[in-house]
N, C-alpha and C positions, 0 to 999 in steps of 0.2 A: 408767268402771265399767259393767260389763254389768248388765242387770236383775237377774240372779241374785246378783251381787256386792252390789248395792244392798239386795236382800232380806236377804242374810246379814248385812250391816252393821247394818241396822235391828234384826234379831232380837238380834244380839250386844249392841248398845248398850242396848236395852230390858231385856235380861236383867241387864246390869251395873247399870242404874239401879234396876230393880225386881225384885230376886231373890225377894222375897216380895211378893205383891200383896194389899193390903186390898180387901175387897169393899165397894163404895161404899154400898150400902143395907143398913141393919140389919135382920136377920130371924132367925128361929129354925128355920124349916122351909119346905118348898116353898110352902105356902099363904101364909104371911106375906110371902115374897119376891114371889109373884105380885101380891099387893095393893100392896106397896111399889113394884114396877116400874110397875104401872098408874098409881099416884099420881104417879110421877116425870115423866110426859109434860108437857112445857113447864113444868117446875118444876125446882128444884135438889135434889140429893140431901140437902143440909144441911137444907132446909126439910122434906122428906119425913121425914127421921130425927127431926125435932122433933115431927112430928104422929103418926107411927105408934104410938109408945108410948101416946098418949091413945086412939087407936082400938083398939089391941090389948088395952088394959086392959078395954075393954067387950066386945070380941069378937076372939079370936085364932084362930078356926077357923070353917069355913063354917056349921056348925050354929048357933053363937051369932050369927054375922053375919046370917044370913037372918032371925033373930028381931028384929033391929033394923029400924026403918023406913028407907026411902030418905032421908027428911028428917033422921032422927037421925044417919045416916052423914054426910050432907051438912054438917050443922052442925059436926061434928068436923073434917072435912077441908077446910073452906072456905079456910084460909090457903094451901093448895097450888095453888089455881086450878082452873078448869074443874070445879068441884065438882058442878054438876047432872049432867053426863055421867058423871063418875067414880063418884059415889055410886050411880047406876043400874047402872053396870057391876059394881061390887063386890057389890051386893045380888043382881043377876041371876046372876053367875057362881057366887056362893055357893049359890044355890038349885039351879043345875044340878049343881054338884059333889055336893051332898047327894042329889039325885034320881037322878042318872045314874052317879056314880062313888063312892058310899059315903063321900063326904067327902074322897076322895083327889084330889090334883092329877095329871092324866094326864101321862105322860112324852113324849107324842108331840106334835110341833110342830103338826101339822094339827089334832089334837083341841083343843089349847090355843087355836088361832086361831078355833075355833068358839064360844068363850066370849065373852059380851058384854064389850066394852071391851078385848079382847085382840087386838092386832095382831101382825104377824110379828116385829117387834123384841122386844116383850114376851115372846112365846112363846120366842124364841131365847135371851133372857137367862135365862129360867126353866129350860129344859132344860140350858143350859150351867152355870149356877151352882148349881142345886139338885140336878141329877142327874148332872153331869159328862159329859153327852152333847155331842160336838163340835158347836159352832155358832159363827157369827160375827155377833153382833148389831152393826148399824152405827148408831151415834148421831152427833150433829153433829160431835163431835171426830174420830171415825174418818173420817167423810165428808170433812171438811176436810183431814185429814193425808194421806189416801190420794191426794187431788188435789195437795197441796203437794209430796208426795214423788214425784209422777209415776207412781204405781201405778194410778191410775184417772182417767177423764176428768171426773169430778165432775158428770156429767149428773143422776144420781139415785142414791138409796141402794140400789136393787135392783142396779144395775150395779156399784156400789162393793162390795157384798157378794160378787157373782160374782167380781170381780177379786181380792178378798182371799182368797177360798177357792181360787182358781186359783194364786195366788202363794205362799201360806204353807202349810207342812205341816199336815195335819189334826190331828195330835197336839198341836200347840201353840195351836190356835185359841182355846181357852177362856182360856188364860193371856194370850195376845197381845192379844186385844181389850181386856182390862182394862188391860194395860200401855200401850197406845196412848191410852186414855182419860186415864189419869193423866199421861202425857207431854203430851198436848194441853192439859190444864189448867195444868200447871206450866211448860212450855217453849214451847208453840206455840199460844197462845190466839187466838181470833178478834180480840179487842180488846186493846190494850196489848202487842202482840207485839214482843219484842226478839230479832231474828234472831241477834244475837251470842251469845245464850244457847241457841239452838236448834241443837244440834250435828248432828242428823239432817238437818234441812232445809238447813243450811249445806253439808253434805257431799254429799247426794244430791238435793237439791230440784230441782223443775222450774225451768228457767232463767227462764221468763217470770214466775214467781211471785217469784223472788229479785230480778229487775231491777225489777219493779213495786214491790216493797218499798222498794228504795233510791231509786227515782224519787219515791215518796210522801214518803220521809224527807227528801229534799233540798227538796221543795216546801213543807215546813212552815216 
């Protein structure tokens, strides 16, 4: 299979498995998505979805959020982890949105990245899922699968994002990055991986990854 055939196979398989793609984080607008994505760093979407209703019951817009103290925010979000840093980020970005953007979340990745606690991945998720602007946020699942599938060298997420954007058509980026995340969770996880169920890696995967898998399997 050529690289292009592998790309086409991947897109076709993901479209068949996930014709409609659920958004992992519960939100109602760009602001609540921004906060949810910030909270999801080094936490699970399930945990974040349990905590955001409690936080948004107190404040679901930047005007209300800036009126809470950092400690009040921290107390609510403690279960998601990294709460000291995340509470400062949420409070700080809410203040800036009020002062600089009339309470609106900017649609520009660079402007989003200037907000406290907002990195490139968070900004990419927000423009993609809230505004429909093509972006390719790379999380741990995408980073792992792009390497397993031989589409990237796995050195860092910056390189993985560049390779993904080069290989896949821009008009499907927003859908595809979510499809890969769901596929990674269901069929190609980091732990408890069963290659027999992982049709994409079985068909197009990096040979060294597949042989390493079977070597480890025999060694058990």
